[in-house]
C-alpha positions in Angstrom: -66.6 39.7 -37.6 -63.3 40.9 -39.0 -62.9 40.8 -42.8 -60.3 41.7 -45.4 -61.9 45.1 -45.9 -62.5 46.0 -42.2 -60.9 49.1 -40.7 -59.7 47.1 -37.7 -56.0 46.8 -37.2 -54.6 43.5 -38.6 -53.8 41.1 -35.8 -50.7 38.9 -35.7 -51.6 35.7 -37.6 -51.3 32.2 -36.4 -52.2 28.9 -38.1 -55.5 28.5 -36.1 -56.6 32.0 -37.0 -55.7 31.3 -40.6 -57.9 28.1 -40.6 -60.8 30.0 -39.3 -60.4 32.8 -41.8 -60.3 30.2 -44.6 -63.4 28.4 -43.2 -65.3 31.7 -43.1 -64.2 32.5 -46.7 -65.5 29.2 -47.9 -68.7 29.3 -45.8 -67.8 26.3 -43.8 -70.1 26.1 -40.7 -72.1 28.9 -42.2 -69.5 31.5 -41.1 -70.0 30.5 -37.5 -67.2 30.4 -35.0 -68.1 28.6 -31.8 -65.3 27.3 -29.5 -65.2 25.9 -26.0 -62.8 25.6 -23.0 -63.4 22.0 -21.7 -61.5 21.4 -18.4 -61.7 18.2 -16.5 -62.6 19.0 -12.9 -59.9 16.9 -11.3 -57.6 19.7 -10.1 -57.1 23.4 -10.1 -56.2 25.3 -13.3 -52.6 26.3 -13.9 -50.9 28.8 -16.1 -50.9 26.3 -19.0 -54.6 26.3 -19.0 -54.6 30.1 -19.2 -53.1 29.8 -22.7 -56.0 27.6 -23.8 -58.6 29.9 -22.1 -57.2 33.0 -23.8 -57.0 31.2 -27.2 -60.5 29.8 -27.2 -62.3 32.9 -25.7 -60.1 35.2 -27.7 -60.7 33.7 -31.1 -64.5 33.6 -30.4 -64.5 37.3 -29.5 -62.3 38.2 -32.5 -64.7 36.6 -35.0 -67.9 37.6 -33.3 -68.6 34.1 -32.1 -69.3 32.2 -28.9 -67.2 30.3 -26.4 -68.6 27.7 -24.0 -67.3 26.7 -20.6 -67.8 22.9 -20.4 -66.7 20.5 -17.7 -65.7 17.1 -19.2 -66.7 15.4 -16.0 -66.6 11.7 -16.9 -64.4 10.3 -14.0 -66.2 10.6 -10.6 -63.3 9.0 -8.8 -61.1 12.0 -9.3 -63.6 14.9 -9.7 -64.9 17.2 -7.0 -67.2 20.2 -6.7 -64.3 22.1 -5.2 -62.5 21.9 -8.5 -65.5 23.0 -10.5 -65.9 26.1 -8.3 -62.3 27.0 -8.5 -62.3 26.7 -12.3 -65.3 28.9 -12.7 -63.6 31.5 -10.4 -60.3 31.3 -12.4 -61.9 31.7 -15.8 -64.0 34.6 -14.6 -60.9 36.2 -12.9 -59.0 36.1 -16.2 -61.7 38.3 -17.6 -63.8 35.9 -19.7 -67.6 35.5 -19.8 -69.3 32.4 -21.1 -72.7 34.1 -20.6 -75.4 31.4 -20.3 -73.2 28.7 -21.8 -72.0 26.7 -18.8 -72.3 23.0 -19.6 -71.2 19.6 -18.2 -70.5 16.4 -20.1 -72.6 14.8 -17.4 -75.6 16.7 -18.8 -75.2 14.5 -21.9 -74.9 11.0 -20.2 -78.4 10.0 -21.3 -77.7 11.0 -25.0 -74.2 9.4 -24.9 -75.8 6.1 -23.7 -78.3 6.2 -26.5 -75.5 6.8 -29.0 -73.6 3.9 -27.6 -76.7 1.7 -28.1 -76.8 2.9 -31.7 -73.2 1.8 -32.3 -74.0 -1.6 -30.8 -77.0 -2.1 -33.0 -75.0 -1.2 -36.1 -72.3 -3.7 -35.2 -69.7 -1.0 -34.4 -69.4 -1.6 -30.6 -69.3 -4.7 -28.4 -69.1 -5.7 -24.8 -65.7 -7.1 -23.9 -65.0 -9.3 -20.9 -61.2 -8.9 -21.0 -59.6 -7.4 -17.9 -57.7 -4.1 -18.3 -54.4 -5.9 -18.2 -55.6 -8.4 -20.9 -56.8 -5.5 -23.1 -53.3 -4.0 -22.8 -51.7 -7.3 -23.8 -54.0 -7.6 -26.8 -53.2 -4.1 -28.1 -49.9 -5.2 -29.7 -46.9 -3.0 -30.3 -46.0 -0.1 -32.7 -44.5 -2.7 -35.1 -47.1 -5.5 -34.5 -50.9 -5.4 -34.9 -53.1 -6.0 -31.9 -55.0 -9.2 -31.2 -58.8 -9.3 -31.5 -60.8 -9.9 -28.4 -62.5 -13.3 -28.3 -65.7 -11.3 -27.5 -65.4 -9.0 -30.6 -67.9 -10.9 -32.7 -70.7 -11.3 -30.2 -74.1 -10.8 -31.8 -75.6 -7.3 -31.5 -78.5 -8.6 -29.4 -76.1 -10.2 -26.8 -74.0 -7.0 -26.7 -77.1 -4.9 -26.2 -78.4 -7.2 -23.4 -75.0 -7.1 -21.6 -74.7 -3.3 -22.0 -78.1 -2.8 -20.5 -77.2 -5.1 -17.6 -74.0 -3.1 -17.1 -76.1 0.0 -16.9 -78.4 -1.8 -14.4 -75.4 -2.5 -12.1 -75.4 -6.3 -12.4 -71.6 -6.5 -12.8 -68.6 -5.5 -10.6 -66.1 -2.8 -11.4 -63.7 -3.7 -14.2 -65.5 -6.9 -15.2 -66.7 -5.7 -18.5 -66.2 -2.7 -20.9 -67.9 -1.5 -24.0 -65.4 -1.2 -26.9 -65.6 0.3 -30.3 -65.1 -2.2 -33.2 -62.6 -0.4 -35.4 -59.3 -1.9 -36.5 -56.9 -3.9 -34.3 -54.3 -3.6 -37.0 -54.3 0.2 -37.2 -50.9 1.9 -36.8 -52.7 4.3 -34.5 -53.2 2.7 -31.1 -56.2 4.9 -30.4 -58.1 3.1 -33.2 -57.4 -0.4 -31.9 -60.9 -1.0 -30.5 -60.8 1.6 -27.7 -62.9 1.4 -24.6 -66.1 3.5 -24.7 -67.6 2.7 -21.3 -66.3 1.2 -18.1 -68.1 0.0 -15.0 -67.5 2.2 -12.0 -69.8 2.1 -9.0 -69.0 5.6 -7.7 -71.1 8.6 -7.0 -70.7 11.5 -9.4 -70.4 15.1 -8.1 -73.5 16.0 -10.1 -75.5 12.9 -11.0 -74.9 11.1 -7.6 -75.5 7.4 -7.9 -77.7 7.5 -11.0 -75.0 5.9 -13.2 -72.6 3.0 -12.5 -71.1 3.0 -16.0 -69.2 6.1 -17.3 -68.2 7.0 -20.8 -64.5 7.4 -21.6 -63.1 10.8 -22.4 -62.5 10.0 -26.1 -66.1 8.9 -26.6 -67.5 11.9 -24.6 -65.4 14.8 -25.9 -66.3 14.9 -29.6 -70.0 14.1 -29.0 -70.2 16.9 -26.4 -68.7 19.3 -29.0 -71.3 18.1 -31.5 -74.2 18.5 -29.1 -73.1 22.1 -28.4 -72.6 23.0 -32.1 -68.9 23.7 -31.7 -67.2 24.6 -35.0 -63.6 24.5 -34.0 -62.5 22.1 -31.3 -59.1 23.5 -30.3 -56.9 21.2 -28.1 -53.3 20.6 -27.4 -50.9 18.4 -29.5 -51.2 15.3 -27.4 -54.7 14.9 -28.8 -53.5 14.9 -32.4 -53.4 11.1 -32.5 -56.9 11.0 -31.1 -58.3 13.0 -33.9 -59.0 10.0 -36.2 -61.1 8.5 -33.3 -62.8 11.8 -32.7 -63.8 11.8 -36.4 -64.8 8.2 -36.4 -67.3 8.6 -33.6 -69.1 11.6 -35.0 -69.1 10.2 -38.6 -70.4 6.8 -37.6 -73.1 8.4 -35.5 -74.0 10.8 -38.3 -74.0 13.9 -36.2 -72.6 17.4 -36.5 -68.9 17.2 -37.1 -66.7 19.9 -35.5 -63.1 20.4 -36.7 -60.4 19.4 -34.2 -57.3 21.6 -34.4 -54.2 20.9 -32.2 -51.7 23.5 -30.9 -48.6 23.4 -28.7 -49.2 23.1 -24.9 -47.4 25.6 -22.6 -44.2 24.3 -21.1 -42.4 26.6 -18.6 -38.9 26.3 -17.3 -38.4 25.9 -13.5 -41.9 24.5 -12.7 -44.3 21.7 -13.3 -47.6 21.9 -15.2 -48.9 18.4 -14.5 -52.1 18.4 -12.4 -51.0 14.9 -11.2 -47.7 16.3 -9.8 -49.3 19.4 -8.5 -51.8 17.2 -6.6 -48.9 15.3 -5.1 -47.3 18.6 -3.8 -50.6 19.3 -2.0 -51.1 15.8 -0.7 -47.5 15.6 0.6 -47.8 19.0 2.4 -44.9 20.4 0.4 -47.1 23.4 -0.3 -49.9 24.8 1.8 -52.6 24.1 -0.8 -53.6 24.6 -4.4 -53.4 28.4 -3.9 -49.9 28.4 -2.3 -48.2 31.4 -4.0 -45.4 29.2 -5.2 -47.8 27.0 -7.2 -48.2 27.7 -10.9 -52.0 27.4 -10.4 -54.1 30.4 -11.3 -55.3 30.6 -7.7 -51.7 30.5 -6.5 -50.6 33.2 -9.0 -53.6 35.3 -8.1 -52.7 35.1 -4.4 -49.1 35.9 -5.1 -50.3 39.1 -6.8 -50.2 38.2 -10.5 -52.7 40.2 -12.6 -55.1 38.8 -15.2 -53.9 41.5 -17.6 -50.3 40.4 -17.2 -51.2 36.7 -17.8 -53.2 37.6 -20.9 -50.3 39.7 -22.2 -48.0 36.7 -21.7 -50.4 34.3 -23.5 -50.7 36.7 -26.4 -46.9 37.1 -26.6 -46.0 33.4 -26.7 -48.6 32.7 -29.5 -49.4 29.2 -30.8 -47.6 26.8 -33.0 -47.6 23.1 -34.1 -44.4 22.3 -32.2 -44.0 21.9 -28.5 -41.2 23.9 -26.9 -40.1 25.4 -23.7 -40.9 29.0 -22.6 -38.6 30.8 -20.1 -40.4 31.7 -16.9 -38.6 35.0 -17.0 -40.9 36.0 -20.0 -44.0 35.5 -17.8 -42.4 37.7 -15.1 -41.5 40.3 -17.7 -45.1 40.6 -18.8 -46.2 40.8 -15.2 -43.7 43.6 -14.5 -44.8 45.6 -17.5 -48.4 45.4 -16.2 -47.7 46.0 -12.6 -45.4 49.0 -13.5 -48.5 50.7 -14.9 -51.0 49.9 -12.2 -49.2 49.3 -8.8 -49.0 52.1 -6.3 -45.5 52.9 -5.0 -44.7 52.7 -1.3 -41.5 52.6 0.7 -40.7 49.5 2.8 -37.5 48.3 4.4 -37.1 44.5 4.5 -33.8 44.4 6.4 -33.8 47.5 8.6 -31.0 49.3 10.2 -31.5 52.5 12.2 -30.4 55.9 11.0 -30.2 59.0 13.3 -30.0 62.4 11.7 -28.1 64.3 14.4 -28.8 67.8 13.2 -32.5 67.3 12.5 -34.8 68.8 15.2 -35.8 66.2 17.8 -39.6 66.8 17.7 -40.0 67.8 14.1 -42.1 65.7 11.8 -42.5 66.7 8.2 -44.7 65.3 5.5 -43.0 64.7 2.2 -44.8 64.6 -1.1 -44.4 61.2 -2.8 -45.6 60.1 -6.2 -47.9 57.1 -6.2 -47.1 56.0 -9.7 -44.8 57.9 -12.1 -46.4 55.9 -15.0 -49.9 57.2 -14.2 -50.3 60.8 -13.0 -54.0 60.2 -12.2 -52.9 58.1 -9.2 -51.8 61.3 -7.6 -49.5 61.8 -4.6 -49.4 60.9 -0.9 -47.8 62.3 2.2 -45.0 60.4 3.9 -43.9 61.3 7.4 -40.2 62.2 7.9 -38.4 62.5 11.3 -35.1 62.4 13.0 -34.8 58.6 13.3 -35.3 56.5 10.2 -34.8 53.0 8.9 -33.0 52.1 5.7 -32.0 48.8 4.1 -28.9 47.3 5.7 -27.5 46.6 2.2 -27.7 50.4 1.5 -24.8 51.0 3.9 -21.2 49.8 3.8 -18.6 50.9 6.3 -15.8 49.8 3.9 -17.4 50.1 0.5 -16.0 48.4 -2.6 -15.3 50.3 -5.8 -18.3 51.6 -7.6 -20.5 51.4 -4.5 -22.4 54.7 -4.4 -24.8 54.2 -1.6 -24.3 55.4 2.0 -20.9 55.0 3.6 -18.8 57.1 5.9 -18.3 60.6 4.5 -20.5 60.0 1.5 -23.6 61.9 0.7 -26.8 60.3 -0.7 -30.3 61.4 -1.4 -33.2 60.1 0.7 -36.1 59.5 -1.7 -38.5 62.6 -1.7 -36.6 64.0 1.4 -33.1 65.4 1.9 -29.4 64.9 1.2 -27.7 63.2 4.1 -24.0 62.4 4.8 -22.8 59.6 7.1 -20.8 60.9 10.1 -20.4 57.7 12.1 -21.7 54.3 13.2 -22.6 52.5 16.4 -21.8 48.8 16.7 -22.9 46.0 18.9 -20.0 45.3 21.3 -19.8 41.6 21.0 -20.6 40.9 17.4 -19.4 44.1 15.8 -22.7 44.4 13.9 -23.7 47.9 13.0 -26.9 48.8 14.9 -27.1 52.6 14.2 -25.9 54.9 11.5 -25.4 58.6 12.3 -25.8 61.3 9.6 -26.2 65.0 9.1 -28.6 66.5 6.6 -28.7 69.5 4.4 -31.9 71.5 5.2 -31.7 73.3 1.8 -32.1 70.0 -0.1 -35.7 69.4 0.9 -37.6 67.3 -1.6 -34.3 65.7 -2.7 -33.2 68.7 -4.7 -29.9 70.5 -4.2 -30.0 74.3 -4.3 -26.4 74.6 -5.5 -26.7 72.0 -8.2 -24.4 69.5 -6.7 -24.9 65.9 -7.7 -25.2 62.7 -5.7 -24.8 59.3 -7.3 -27.4 57.4 -5.3 -31.0 57.7 -4.0 -32.1 55.3 -1.3 -35.5 54.7 0.3 -36.4 54.9 4.0 -39.2 55.0 6.5 -39.7 57.0 9.6 -39.0 54.9 12.7 -41.7 56.7 14.7 -44.4 56.1 12.1 -43.4 52.8 10.5 -45.7 49.8 10.6 -44.3 46.3 11.3 -45.5 43.8 8.6 -44.6 40.4 7.5 -43.1 39.8 4.0 -43.0 36.4 2.4 -40.2 36.3 -0.2 -41.0 33.6 -2.8 -38.7 32.1 -5.3 -39.3 29.3 -7.9 -40.5 26.1 -6.2 -38.0 24.1 -8.3 -34.3 24.7 -8.8 -33.5 26.5 -12.0 -30.8 24.1 -13.1 -33.3 21.2 -13.1 -36.3 20.5 -15.3 -38.9 19.1 -12.9 -41.2 18.2 -15.8 -38.6 15.7 -17.2 -38.1 13.7 -14.0 -40.0 10.6 -13.1 -43.1 11.0 -10.8 -41.4 9.5 -7.9 -38.3 11.7 -8.3 -39.6 15.1 -9.3 -39.7 16.4 -5.7 -35.9 15.9 -5.6 -35.5 19.1 -7.6 -37.4 21.2 -5.1 -35.8 24.5 -4.2 -35.2 24.6 -0.4 -35.1 28.4 -0.5 -38.5 28.8 -2.2 -39.9 30.8 0.8 -38.2 33.2 3.2 -40.3 34.9 5.8 -39.3 38.4 7.1 -41.3 39.2 10.2 -40.0 42.7 11.1 -40.4 44.6 7.8 -40.8 48.3 8.3 -43.3 50.1 5.9 -44.8 53.6 5.6 -48.2 54.0 7.2 -50.1 54.7 4.0 -50.8 51.0 3.6 -52.5 50.7 7.0 -56.0 49.9 5.5 -54.8 47.9 2.5 -57.2 45.1 1.7 -56.1 41.5 0.7 -55.2 41.5 -2.9 -53.9 45.1 -3.0 -50.8 45.3 -5.1 -47.8 47.6 -4.5 -44.3 48.3 -5.7 -42.0 48.5 -2.7 -39.6 51.1 -4.2 -36.2 49.6 -5.2 -37.3 46.2 -3.8 -40.0 44.6 -5.9 -43.7 44.1 -6.4 -45.8 42.8 -3.4 -49.4 41.8 -2.8 -51.4 41.8 0.5 -52.0 38.2 1.4 -55.3 36.7 2.5 -53.7 35.8 5.8 -53.5 39.5 6.7 -55.5 40.9 9.6 -56.1 44.5 11.0 -53.4 43.7 13.5 -50.8 42.4 11.1 -50.4 42.8 7.4 -48.8 40.1 5.4 -47.2 40.8 2.0 -46.3 38.3 -0.7 -43.5 39.2 -3.0 -45.0 38.9 -6.5 -41.9 39.4 -8.4 -38.6 41.3 -8.0 -37.7 44.4 -10.0 -34.9 42.7 -11.8 -36.0 41.8 -15.3 -33.8 39.2 -16.8 -36.0 38.7 -19.8 -35.8 42.3 -20.8 -32.0 42.0 -20.7 -32.1 38.9 -22.8 -34.4 40.5 -25.3 -32.3 43.6 -25.6 -29.1 41.6 -26.0 -30.7 39.5 -28.7 -31.8 42.6 -30.6 -28.2 43.8 -31.0 
């Protein structure tokens, strides 16, 4: 465990870390640090959850403690085993290990029931016959106290009998609840006799039909933390007003009392981080599923080519605070680019090909040019790239009538072909009816092999290419943000948020030309298409047809913002 006198480098401080340091200094919890990540299995995890995962597991690791993975599975009507499996996969993919500490709140249903009975016997809980709508009407307003339920003062024996009959399945859904008896005049709505149990005749994904009453989240959460010996119960700011209730339950039950600490949730521009809204996108068929590469889910980001290292770097960069704010999506992309730049192999691919014929190059000659796999990592070595008389280049890399300061290929201009030769445009061939350029003719300088000029002359542009005779045809899916950048989808109403969808969030290029070195690339393999962007092999790929997802472009707007701000 780090200490004031350790030789470990001092880590950037944050208020949660400071609380733990102080707790350890005073001996609170006996110097233990035990956290947990407690997702509800009612959807797939998204990038916002990654912040909590990194924080909880990271703090436990820093202080030599433990972190549990626990599913708060108290609502069988919305929970599925599919979600449980996806969450386990996502947390493990991010690089975290809960060892043998995988738990479920449903494991504690028996103990929670006994604690509810204890509160009934001590006069601190009662069975209420009000409907959900009547309960809402009785809660009052921020300026007016709530109205006590007419069933609030039932004798403990009657409450106990009714609760046992609720447990036995005698009553229909919604006909009765078990409520805490706290304070209907409290300024905190969460303390106005909150519901502890509701009747719900639904099979649970783990307990099946064993139970027909289920504990509410607020009653379950703190007690589960207590059972597991959690020391620091770290959650997002929307639970700050729930902390007094969290404390009330554990104190009145006389059980281990973890400390709840709230931090700011992650809000990202140009996307939504509401599981409810993400589920609607899936249900409406707006996306292909939870792992659609346009989704901010961890499974979607993984399929798109995001790395766990890049996401962890992002979560470490944004830090934690006590104030909710908005983080630019470009910062996430910046962290991803920094990571991919170090680990992604380079290849040459042409997304919008136009043919180039080198007239003075021998017809049958094929040369193999040495290409660097990653200039940031020499250990990745080099590869051979075939070069021949007929090539493909990007259509945007040629202009017949170039504007000023356009330095790429144009009539009479010389450019460097990456790893190959200097070439000069000598003419073009156009389609007769449309006037579209279908072929560019060039000459090459044989003395410039490898992209070097023997006489020291300079060229202002280097462009990429692929050999037409050796190129593979692949599909490239070019993804943009699912929501338009000028709109904040999180701030719109549920029924309107799809109005901000970006109609150009996906463009499919079916005839992309790529060098043959990727022929055996497996799904999940990541590459930088030189001068184009970072791409990942999609799971839809087959030996007959590779499919690449664009992970992120090479343009780094955040780096420019950061540099400008530093001036």
